All heavy atoms as an XYZ file, in Angstrom:
647
protein
N      -4.703     -7.292    -26.142
C      -3.659     -6.625    -25.388
C      -4.189     -6.107    -24.050
O      -3.455     -6.006    -23.090
C      -3.097     -5.484    -26.240
C      -1.827     -4.916    -25.683
S      -0.553     -6.150    -25.473
C       0.539     -5.739    -26.764
N      -5.460     -5.785    -23.999
C      -6.053     -5.273    -22.770
C      -6.056     -6.330    -21.671
O      -5.930     -6.007    -20.498
C      -7.469     -4.775    -23.048
C      -8.206     -4.136    -21.869
C      -7.451     -2.898    -21.412
C      -9.607     -3.776    -22.267
N      -6.189     -7.603    -22.049
C      -6.205     -8.680    -21.065
C      -4.938     -8.720    -20.226
O      -5.003     -8.951    -19.023
C      -6.367    -10.031    -21.755
C      -7.801    -10.480    -21.807
O      -8.621     -9.861    -21.123
O      -8.075    -11.435    -22.535
N      -3.807     -8.499    -20.842
C      -2.539     -8.547    -20.117
C      -2.496     -7.463    -19.051
O      -2.083     -7.698    -17.922
C      -1.348     -8.414    -21.093
C      -1.286     -9.648    -21.981
C      -0.042     -8.228    -20.345
C      -0.253     -9.564    -23.076
N      -2.960     -6.272    -19.382
C      -2.927     -5.178    -18.424
C      -3.901     -5.405    -17.270
O      -3.609     -5.040    -16.124
C      -3.220     -3.852    -19.124
C      -2.140     -3.464    -20.096
C      -2.424     -3.300    -21.436
C      -0.826     -3.285    -19.676
C      -1.436     -2.955    -22.336
C       0.167     -2.935    -20.562
C      -0.136     -2.771    -21.891
O       0.848     -2.434    -22.770
N      -5.038     -6.009    -17.560
C      -6.003     -6.299    -16.494
C      -5.392     -7.269    -15.482
O      -5.483     -7.055    -14.270
C      -7.308     -6.871    -17.087
C      -8.069     -5.783    -17.831
C      -8.178     -7.479    -15.994
C      -9.267     -6.278    -18.582
N      -4.764     -8.342    -15.963
C      -4.163     -9.311    -15.054
C      -3.009     -8.699    -14.268
O      -2.849     -8.952    -13.085
C      -3.667    -10.530    -15.815
C      -4.755    -11.384    -16.358
C      -5.043    -11.603    -17.660
C      -5.731    -12.112    -15.615
N      -6.134    -12.423    -17.768
C      -6.571    -12.756    -16.530
C      -5.974    -12.270    -14.255
C      -7.636    -13.549    -16.131
C      -7.032    -13.072    -13.859
C      -7.846    -13.692    -14.790
N      -2.205     -7.881    -14.936
C      -1.049     -7.278    -14.275
C      -1.489     -6.323    -13.165
O      -1.016     -6.412    -12.036
C      -0.185     -6.541    -15.296
C       1.034     -5.907    -14.685
C       2.128     -6.681    -14.337
C       1.079     -4.549    -14.446
C       3.242     -6.111    -13.765
C       2.185     -3.969    -13.873
C       3.276     -4.744    -13.531
N      -2.410     -5.413    -13.477
C      -2.833     -4.436    -12.472
C      -3.672     -5.068    -11.365
O      -3.625     -4.623    -10.218
C      -3.574     -3.275    -13.130
C      -2.631     -2.387    -13.923
C      -2.843     -2.146    -15.271
C      -1.515     -1.823    -13.321
C      -1.970     -1.357    -15.998
C      -0.637     -1.038    -14.034
C      -0.872     -0.811    -15.360
O      -0.004     -0.028    -16.078
N      -4.427     -6.104    -11.682
C      -5.133     -6.840    -10.629
C      -4.134     -7.517     -9.702
O      -4.307     -7.515     -8.477
C      -6.077     -7.891    -11.250
O      -6.978     -7.243    -12.132
C      -6.845     -8.635    -10.176
N      -3.066     -8.079    -10.262
C      -2.022     -8.702     -9.449
C      -1.312     -7.702     -8.565
O      -1.035     -7.976     -7.388
N      -1.031     -6.523     -9.095
C      -0.382     -5.478     -8.286
C      -1.297     -5.055     -7.142
O      -0.862     -4.916     -5.995
C       0.006     -4.271     -9.179
C       0.441     -3.090     -8.339
C       1.104     -4.658    -10.143
N      -2.577     -4.857     -7.437
C      -3.527     -4.459     -6.395
C      -3.648     -5.535     -5.322
O      -3.651     -5.231     -4.114
C      -4.892     -4.169     -7.017
N      -3.738     -6.799     -5.727
C      -3.842     -7.884     -4.752
C      -2.567     -8.020     -3.917
O      -2.634     -8.319     -2.726
C      -4.144     -9.205     -5.448
C      -5.579     -9.406     -5.909
C      -5.710    -10.717     -6.666
C      -6.521     -9.390     -4.732
N      -1.416     -7.793     -4.530
C      -0.171     -7.869     -3.793
C      -0.093     -6.771     -2.743
O       0.292     -7.023     -1.597
C       1.032     -7.769     -4.753
O       0.928     -8.810     -5.727
C       2.340     -7.899     -4.011
N      -0.488     -5.573     -3.107
C      -0.468     -4.464     -2.146
C      -1.490     -4.701     -1.043
O      -1.172     -4.561      0.150
C      -0.723     -3.133     -2.866
C       0.478     -2.789     -3.766
C      -0.976     -2.005     -1.871
C       0.248     -1.624     -4.692
N      -2.708     -5.062     -1.406
C      -3.736     -5.315     -0.394
C      -3.370     -6.503      0.497
O      -3.595     -6.474      1.713
C      -5.087     -5.561     -1.063
C      -5.739     -4.343     -1.707
C      -6.997     -4.763     -2.463
C      -6.061     -3.302     -0.669
N      -2.806     -7.541     -0.100
C      -2.382     -8.702      0.688
C      -1.237     -8.373      1.625
O      -1.174     -8.874      2.742
N      -0.317     -7.520      1.174
C       0.782     -7.097      2.043
C       0.285     -6.287      3.231
O       0.724     -6.488      4.371
N      -0.648     -5.383      2.984
C      -1.233     -4.593      4.070
C      -2.028     -5.496      5.012
O      -1.947     -5.369      6.240
C      -2.114     -3.461      3.496
C      -2.925     -2.786      4.590
C      -1.258     -2.447      2.768
N      -2.787     -6.433      4.446
C      -3.573     -7.352      5.280
C      -2.671     -8.255      6.114
O      -2.974     -8.546      7.267
C      -4.492     -8.201      4.406
N      -1.553     -8.669      5.562
C      -0.622     -9.507      6.322
C       0.062     -8.703      7.417
O       0.373     -9.235      8.480
C       0.412    -10.120      5.392
N       0.299     -7.420      7.173
C       0.912     -6.581      8.202
C      -0.066     -6.305      9.339
O       0.324     -6.267     10.507
C       1.375     -5.262      7.586
N      -1.328     -6.127      9.009
C      -2.346     -5.892     10.033
C      -2.820     -7.212     10.625
O      -3.304     -7.260     11.748
C      -3.536     -5.118      9.428
C      -3.053     -3.743      8.966
C      -4.669     -4.958     10.406
C      -4.084     -2.965      8.187
N      -2.629     -8.290      9.898
C      -3.121     -9.609     10.274
C      -2.731    -10.129     11.642
O      -3.516    -10.834     12.262
N      -1.524     -9.843     12.166
C      -1.199    -10.367     13.494
C      -2.129     -9.884     14.597
O      -2.216    -10.502     15.639
C       0.232     -9.863     13.730
C       0.802     -9.757     12.378
C      -0.335     -9.307     11.506
N      -2.869     -8.798     14.362
C      -3.849     -8.343     15.341
C      -5.130     -9.166     15.297
O      -5.958     -9.089     16.196
N      -5.304     -9.974     14.280
C      -6.493    -10.808     14.128
C      -6.307    -12.070     14.964
O      -5.241    -12.667     14.987
C      -6.695    -11.173     12.641
C      -7.871    -12.112     12.468
C      -6.888     -9.927     11.821
N      -7.340    -12.486     15.637
C      -7.243    -13.648     16.531
C      -7.385    -14.982     15.817
O      -6.886    -15.984     16.282
C      -8.323    -13.553     17.622
C      -8.223    -12.312     18.461
C      -6.971    -12.314     19.274
C      -6.901    -11.063     20.126
N      -5.595    -10.826     20.638
N      -8.081    -15.008     14.701
C      -8.356    -16.268     14.012
C      -7.180    -16.652     13.102
O      -6.807    -15.902     12.211
C      -9.626    -16.117     13.174
C     -10.100    -17.425     12.592
O      -9.647    -18.481     13.066
O     -10.934    -17.394     11.671
N      -6.573    -17.841     13.301
C      -5.441    -18.253     12.474
C      -5.807    -18.448     11.005
O      -4.979    -18.250     10.130
C      -4.995    -19.579     13.082
C      -5.664    -19.697     14.382
C      -6.829    -18.775     14.373
N      -7.048    -18.829     10.727
C      -7.473    -19.011      9.343
C      -7.461    -17.682      8.589
O      -7.034    -17.614      7.439
C      -8.865    -19.641      9.297
C      -9.421    -19.912      7.908
C      -8.543    -20.924      7.190
C     -10.833    -20.391      7.991
N      -7.875    -16.621      9.242
C      -7.875    -15.294      8.616
C      -6.443    -14.848      8.351
O      -6.145    -14.258      7.319
C      -8.618    -14.273      9.502
C      -8.502    -12.865      8.944
C     -10.077    -14.668      9.634
N      -5.530    -15.156      9.259
C      -4.118    -14.816      9.049
C      -3.572    -15.523      7.813
O      -2.850    -14.932      7.010
C      -3.282    -15.225     10.251
C      -3.540    -14.409     11.472
C      -2.620    -14.870     12.563
N      -3.002    -14.303     13.836
C      -2.448    -14.606     14.981
N      -1.476    -15.501     15.013
N      -2.832    -14.033     16.091
N      -3.900    -16.788      7.663
C      -3.433    -17.547      6.509
C      -4.015    -16.986      5.217
O      -3.307    -16.834      4.221
C      -3.823    -19.029      6.652
O      -3.324    -19.519      7.891
C      -3.255    -19.860      5.524
N      -5.298    -16.658      5.225
C      -5.927    -16.096      4.026
C      -5.330    -14.737      3.665
O      -5.206    -14.407      2.487
C      -7.431    -15.978      4.227
C      -8.187    -17.304      4.241
C      -9.656    -17.058      4.543
C      -8.030    -18.030      2.933
N      -4.953    -13.953      4.666
C      -4.345    -12.651      4.378
C      -3.032    -12.812      3.615
O      -2.721    -12.018      2.731
C      -4.092    -11.878      5.667
C      -5.369    -11.351      6.274
O      -6.387    -11.259      5.618
N      -5.319    -11.003      7.538
N      -2.260    -13.812      3.942
C      -1.000    -14.017      3.232
C      -1.225    -14.667      1.868
O      -0.439    -14.450      0.954
C      -0.033    -14.869      4.053
O      -0.672    -16.097      4.389
C       0.382    -14.153      5.314
N      -2.282    -15.436      1.731
C      -2.580    -16.061      0.438
C      -2.998    -15.024     -0.598
O      -2.776    -15.217     -1.788
C      -3.679    -17.110      0.585
C      -3.261    -18.343      1.338
C      -2.194    -19.132      0.630
O      -2.214    -19.192     -0.609
O      -1.331    -19.671      1.323
N      -3.597    -13.930     -0.159
C      -3.995    -12.875     -1.089
C      -2.768    -12.316     -1.799
O      -2.772    -12.115     -3.009
C      -4.759    -11.761     -0.351
C      -6.104    -12.289      0.147
C      -4.990    -10.554     -1.257
C      -6.812    -11.355      1.090
N      -1.705    -12.085     -1.045
C      -0.471    -11.571     -1.648
C       0.144    -12.597     -2.593
O       0.673    -12.243     -3.655
C       0.521    -11.186     -0.561
N       0.071    -13.871     -2.243
C       0.625    -14.923     -3.105
C      -0.128    -14.995     -4.433
O       0.479    -15.160     -5.495
C       0.571    -16.274     -2.404
N      -1.435    -14.835     -4.390
C      -2.226    -14.842     -5.626
C      -1.881    -13.613     -6.461
O      -1.777    -13.696     -7.690
C      -3.741    -14.890     -5.305
C      -4.572    -14.621     -6.544
C      -4.106    -16.227     -4.708
N      -1.667    -12.472     -5.818
C      -1.294    -11.262     -6.549
C       0.030    -11.402     -7.279
O       0.154    -11.023     -8.447
N       1.021    -11.971     -6.608
C       2.317    -12.184     -7.246
C       2.176    -13.174     -8.398
O       2.780    -13.002     -9.459
C       3.352    -12.677     -6.213
C       4.637    -13.117     -6.871
C       3.634    -11.586     -5.199
N       1.362    -14.194     -8.223
C       1.143    -15.143     -9.314
C       0.490    -14.493    -10.518
O       0.820    -14.831    -11.652
C       0.207    -16.210     -8.900
O       0.352    -17.066     -8.258
N      -0.452    -13.579    -10.292
C      -1.087    -12.900    -11.418
C      -0.100    -12.004    -12.165
O      -0.170    -11.877    -13.387
C      -2.279    -12.069    -10.936
C      -3.530    -12.848    -10.575
C      -4.595    -11.918    -10.011
C      -4.068    -13.590    -11.774
N       0.814    -11.389    -11.427
C       1.839    -10.578    -12.086
C       2.710    -11.470    -12.965
O       2.991    -11.142    -14.128
C       2.685     -9.825    -11.047
C       1.841     -8.763    -10.350
C       3.900     -9.180    -11.700
C       2.508     -8.131     -9.166
N       3.147    -12.606    -12.427
C       3.968    -13.517    -13.224
C       3.174    -14.172    -14.343
O       3.744    -14.593    -15.345
C       4.598    -14.592    -12.349
C       5.755    -14.097    -11.540
C       5.993    -14.598    -10.279
C       6.615    -13.141    -12.034
C       7.062    -14.152     -9.532
C       7.686    -12.686    -11.301
C       7.915    -13.191    -10.038
N       1.862    -14.258    -14.195
C       1.020    -14.845    -15.232
C       1.083    -14.039    -16.525
O       0.958    -14.599    -17.618
C      -0.425    -14.942    -14.745
C      -1.433    -15.644    -15.641
C      -1.046    -17.114    -15.765
C      -2.807    -15.509    -15.072
N       1.310    -12.746    -16.414
C       1.409    -11.929    -17.625
C       2.692    -12.238    -18.396
O       2.771    -11.945    -19.583
C       1.374    -10.430    -17.292
O       2.465    -10.102    -16.444
C       0.073    -10.064    -16.627
N       3.682    -12.821    -17.720
C       4.946    -13.135    -18.381
C       5.035    -14.587    -18.837
O       5.417    -14.865    -19.961
C       6.118    -12.818    -17.452
C       6.189    -11.366    -17.102
C       5.899    -10.936    -15.826
C       6.510    -10.411    -18.053
C       5.949     -9.593    -15.499
C       6.554     -9.068    -17.753
C       6.277     -8.666    -16.459
O       6.312     -7.342    -16.141
N       4.692    -15.512    -17.944
C       4.842    -16.926    -18.270
C       3.935    -17.739    -17.359
O       3.929    -17.544    -16.139
C       6.299    -17.341    -18.069
C       6.584    -18.705    -18.608
O       5.690    -19.508    -18.817
N       7.857    -18.986    -18.815
N       3.198    -18.677    -17.911
C       2.259    -19.476    -17.123
C       2.970    -20.419    -16.165
O       2.513    -20.633    -15.049
C       1.344    -20.280    -18.054
C       0.496    -19.419    -18.915
N      -0.552    -18.693    -18.422
C       0.555    -19.142    -20.239
C      -1.114    -18.025    -19.392
N      -0.463    -18.267    -20.527
N       4.082    -20.972    -16.579
C       4.807    -21.908    -15.725
C       5.385    -21.207    -14.509
O       5.309    -21.727    -13.397
C       5.939    -22.588    -16.525
O       5.382    -23.172    -17.701
C       6.624    -23.642    -15.703
N       5.946    -20.023    -14.716
C       6.489    -19.271    -13.587
C       5.379    -18.919    -12.603
O       5.574    -18.993    -11.386
C       7.194    -17.992    -14.079
C       8.459    -18.352    -14.836
C       7.541    -17.070    -12.923
C       9.144    -17.165    -15.477
N       4.205    -18.560    -13.100
C       3.078    -18.219    -12.229
C       2.655    -19.414    -11.384
O       2.425    -19.287    -10.177
C       1.907    -17.715    -13.056
N       2.553    -20.567    -11.995
C       2.129    -21.757    -11.271
C       3.145    -22.168    -10.220
O       2.786    -22.437     -9.067
C       1.894    -22.909    -12.257
C       1.388    -24.212    -11.663
C       0.014    -23.998    -11.049
C       1.337    -25.281    -12.717
N       4.411    -22.189    -10.585
C       5.459    -22.576     -9.641
C       5.548    -21.570     -8.494
O       5.709    -21.953     -7.333
C       6.813    -22.717    -10.375
C       7.957    -22.872     -9.408
C       6.766    -23.891    -11.325
N       5.425    -20.294     -8.799
C       5.475    -19.265     -7.757
C       4.314    -19.416     -6.789
O       4.504    -19.319     -5.573
C       5.440    -17.864     -8.396
O       6.532    -17.740     -9.278
C       5.508    -16.789     -7.347
N       3.126    -19.640     -7.300
C       1.967    -19.790     -6.417
C       2.116    -21.009     -5.517
O       1.863    -20.930     -4.321
C       0.676    -19.893     -7.228
C      -0.523    -20.079     -6.354
C      -1.003    -19.028     -5.590
C      -1.163    -21.304     -6.257
C      -2.086    -19.192     -4.756
C      -2.244    -21.472     -5.438
C      -2.703    -20.414     -4.687
O      -3.773    -20.586     -3.865
N       2.532    -22.120     -6.081
C       2.690    -23.339     -5.283
C       3.765    -23.149     -4.221
O       3.571    -23.493     -3.047
C       3.004    -24.540     -6.192
C       1.783    -24.886     -7.039
C       3.448    -25.745     -5.377
C       2.052    -25.900     -8.127
N       4.897    -22.582     -4.601
C       5.993    -22.395     -3.648
C       5.620    -21.392     -2.566
O       5.852    -21.640     -1.368
C       7.246    -21.934     -4.379
N       5.036    -20.261     -2.944
C       4.682    -19.237     -1.958
C       3.616    -19.753     -0.999
O       3.715    -19.544      0.214
C       4.207    -17.975     -2.667
N       2.621    -20.425     -1.510
C       1.556    -20.957     -0.648
C       2.104    -21.994      0.331
O       1.749    -21.995      1.515
C       0.459    -21.587     -1.489
O      -0.135    -20.621     -2.293
N       2.958    -22.870     -0.149
C       3.518    -23.909      0.704
C       4.395    -23.314      1.800
O       4.257    -23.673      2.971
C       4.343    -24.901     -0.137
O       3.512    -25.421     -1.173
C       4.867    -26.026      0.712
N       5.267    -22.416      1.440
C       6.177    -21.821      2.424
C       5.414    -20.999      3.454
O       5.662    -21.108      4.661
C       7.252    -20.978      1.714
C       8.190    -21.894      0.937
C       8.038    -20.131      2.700
C       9.137    -21.174      0.007
N       4.471    -20.183      3.002
C       3.697    -19.354      3.927
C       2.876    -20.222      4.873
O       2.799    -19.954      6.074
C       2.801    -18.378      3.142
C       3.664    -17.303      2.494
C       1.751    -17.748      4.034
C       2.920    -16.442      1.501
N       2.262    -21.259      4.355
C       1.458    -22.138      5.199
C       2.316    -22.851      6.235
O       1.928    -22.949      7.406
C       0.710    -23.165      4.331
O      -0.079    -22.467      3.371
C      -0.181    -24.053      5.173
N       3.485    -23.320      5.834
C       4.368    -23.994      6.790
C       4.820    -23.042      7.892
O       4.830    -23.402      9.077
C       5.587    -24.572      6.065
C       5.273    -25.782      5.237
S       6.628    -26.411      4.196
C       8.090    -25.977      5.021
N       5.170    -21.824      7.547
C       5.621    -20.855      8.543
C       4.494    -20.498      9.503
O       4.687    -20.465     10.724
C       6.169    -19.588      7.848
C       7.488    -19.916      7.151
C       6.360    -18.456      8.842
C       8.009    -18.820      6.265
N       3.306    -20.246      8.964
C       2.194    -19.874      9.838
C       1.756    -21.022     10.733
O       1.448    -20.812     11.913
C       1.019    -19.370      9.004
C       1.198    -17.977      8.426
C       0.024    -17.623      7.544
C       1.336    -16.955      9.522
N       1.724    -22.230     10.202
C       1.347    -23.364     11.040
C       2.370    -23.600     12.152
O       2.011    -23.913     13.286
C       1.169    -24.620     10.197
C      -0.079    -24.640      9.318
C      -0.115    -25.905      8.485
C      -1.325    -24.528     10.160
N       3.646    -23.429     11.841
C       4.682    -23.577     12.869
C       4.543    -22.492     13.936
O       4.700    -22.759     15.129
C       6.073    -23.516     12.226
C       7.188    -23.662     13.205
C       7.152    -25.028     13.849
N       8.175    -25.102     14.860
C       8.089    -25.785     15.975
N       7.018    -26.501     16.226
N       9.056    -25.794     16.847
N       4.226    -21.274     13.512
C       4.036    -20.194     14.481
C       2.825    -20.460     15.367
O       2.869    -20.215     16.579
C       3.869    -18.869     13.752
N       1.752    -20.991     14.804
C       0.552    -21.293     15.598
C       0.840    -22.412     16.585
O       0.441    -22.346     17.754
C      -0.623    -21.650     14.665
C      -1.062    -20.418     13.892
C      -1.787    -22.243     15.447
C      -2.021    -20.699     12.765
N       1.559    -23.447     16.146
C       1.913    -24.546     17.053
C       2.804    -24.040     18.179
O       2.640    -24.405     19.338
C       2.600    -25.691     16.264
C       3.237    -26.694     17.198
C       1.597    -26.365     15.354
N       3.743    -23.167     17.840
C       4.656    -22.618     18.847
C       3.879    -21.793     19.888
O       4.148    -21.880     21.085
C       5.694    -21.746     18.156
C       6.767    -21.200     19.032
C       7.685    -22.282     19.475
N       8.710    -22.489     18.497
C       9.881    -22.957     18.790
N      10.177    -23.260     20.032
N      10.761    -23.169     17.855
N       2.912    -21.003     19.439
C       2.089    -20.234     20.366
C       1.225    -21.133     21.233
O       1.002    -20.840     22.414
C       1.211    -19.242     19.596
C       1.928    -18.038     19.008
C       0.969    -17.227     18.139
C       2.503    -17.173     20.112
N       0.744    -22.232     20.684
C      -0.037    -23.177     21.473
C       0.823    -23.828     22.551
O       0.367    -24.066     23.664
C      -0.630    -24.264     20.571
C      -1.783    -23.780     19.726
C      -3.025    -23.519     20.544
O      -3.233    -24.183     21.570
O      -3.770    -22.618     20.147
N       2.089    -24.122     22.223
C       2.990    -24.729     23.213
C       3.255    -23.782     24.363
O       3.350    -24.193     25.510
C       4.317    -25.114     22.549
C       4.212    -26.285     21.596
C       5.499    -26.534     20.841
O       6.455    -25.725     20.982
O       5.567    -27.533     20.114
N       3.369    -22.506     24.063
C       3.630    -21.499     25.094
C       2.372    -21.256     25.911
O       2.460    -20.876     27.080
C       4.139    -20.197     24.435
C       4.260    -19.083     25.433
C       5.454    -20.431     23.740
N       1.228    -21.484     25.321
C      -0.029    -21.292     26.021
C      -0.662    -19.946     25.754
O      -1.509    -19.503     26.512
N      -0.243    -19.286     24.695
C      -0.816    -17.986     24.360
C      -2.208    -18.180     23.774
O      -2.509    -19.174     23.141
C       0.073    -17.265     23.352
N      -3.048    -17.196     23.999
C      -4.393    -17.234     23.441
C      -4.337    -16.755     21.998
O      -3.753    -15.729     21.699
C      -5.341    -16.349     24.237
C      -5.620    -16.874     25.604
C      -6.635    -16.007     26.298
C      -6.925    -16.547     27.682
N      -7.923    -15.729     28.364
N      -4.978    -17.497     21.099
C      -4.986    -17.121     19.682
C      -6.206    -16.332     19.359
O      -7.262    -16.507     19.575
C      -4.880    -18.347     18.789
C      -3.568    -19.091     18.893
C      -3.602    -20.336     18.043
C      -2.425    -18.217     18.419
């Protein structure tokens, strides 16, 4: 029973830390660091869902990672077109 609580509270901590890192992340110049900051939150949400169902955790991680990566890559391309320094 202790295993479930460890995964749940680790997921909550990662979600909170990832959310804070993603909020502070736009001040970071490196696009790779920005992407990793958002992936931390995605892993946290997956760990929370892992305590309930393995399939939901896997689908959530895949969907969140894909959507976040597409949005960030589009934002980086858009900034490159404008000529902003990253």
